[in-house]
N, C-alpha and C positions, 0 to 999 in steps of 0.2 A: 625161659630156657631152662632145660632139665638141670638139675645139680651136677650130673656127671659131665655134661657139656660144658658147663661153666668151669668145672675142674680141669677139664682138657684144654680149654682155651686159656685159662690163666696160667696153666703150666707151660702151654706153647709160648706165651707172651714172655714168661720168665725166660725160656730157653732162647728166644729171639733177643731179648736184652743182654743175655750173657754172651751168646754168639756174636753180636754186634760189638759188645765191648772187647772180647778177644780179638776180633778182627781189626777194630780201630786201635788196640795197642800193637799189633802186629804191624799195621800200616805205619803207625806213628815211628815204631822202632826201625822201619825200613828208611824212612827219612831222616830221622835224628835218633841214631842209636841210644837205646835206653839200657838194654841188656840182652846179650845174645840167646839167652835161655828162654825169652819170650816166643821164639819160633816153635817151641814145643807145644804151644797152645793151638797150632794149626789143626790136629786131629779133634780136639774138643770144639773148635770154631766150626769145622765141617759138620761134625756129628750134631751139635746143638742146632745149627740152622736146617739142616737136611731132615733129619729125623725128628728132633726135639721140637722144631718149630713146624715144619711143613707138614709132616705125617701126623703130628698130634693135633694140629689145627684140623685137618682133614677129618680124623677120627671124631673129634668132637661135634664138628658140623654134621657129619654122617648120622651120629647118634641122635642128634637133635631132629634131622630132616627126613630120615627114613620113615616110611609110613608106619603108623600105628594101627593095630587091628584091635577092636573091643577096647578102645581108650587105653591100651597097655602097650608098653614098648617090650614086653615079654620078660624073659629072665635076665636081668641086668648084671647078674654076677660075672658071666664071662666078660662084659664090657668093662666093669670095675677092675677085672683081673688084667685086662688088657692095659688099663691106664697104669697100674702099678708095675706091670712088666715093662712096657715101653720107657717109663721114666727111669726105672732100674737100669735097663740096658742102655740107655743114653748116657747115663753117668758112668757105667762101667766101661763101655767102649770109648767114650770121649775122653774122660778124665784118666782112664787107665792108660790110654796111649800117651796122653800128654804127661802124666807122671812117670812113664817109663815102666808101667806094670808088666808083668810076664805075659806072654801071648795067651795062656789059658784064661786070663781074666777078661782080655778082650773078646776072645771067642765066647765067653760066657755072657758078656753084654750083647753080642749079636745074636745068640740063641734066645735070650730074653726078648730081644726086638722081633725075632721071628715068632716067637710064642705069643707076643702081643698080637700080632697080625693074626694068627690062628684063633686066638681067643675072641678077638673082635669079629672075625669072620663067622664063627660059632653063634655068636650073638646075632648078627645081622642077617644070616642066611635065611631065616624064617621071615624076616620082615620084607624080603624082596619077593614080591608076587606080581604076576600080571594084572593089569587092570580089568580085563575081561577075557572070557575064554577066546581061544583062537578061532577064527571063522574059517571053516573048512570049505572049499570049493566044490 
């Protein structure tokens, strides 16, 4: 497995653990009240599981599995940029909302996540090619 894929998957597993922990705390708080402020973890719980876990795992597997041409994955700088952007975006959008940060902080997190998608698309686009030329009738 390439190093970047390993970093994507490890980071996704960290987000999975944190997202499940936040969800477990909120569920516990629902049955046996601990502290009302625990409900503020809901945005982080959602963000960590939907984007931090699911999207990041998909990006890591895509980087690993997309075809390589000439034994190279091409320019990996946009993919590394996507890794840093998605993690920064998840933390800003998720924890920003949980900690009551102003709306521009959360918006910046979303912009970073969108930038991560764009950066990864820039990396992956040249790697997606047809197997053979189209047959014309």
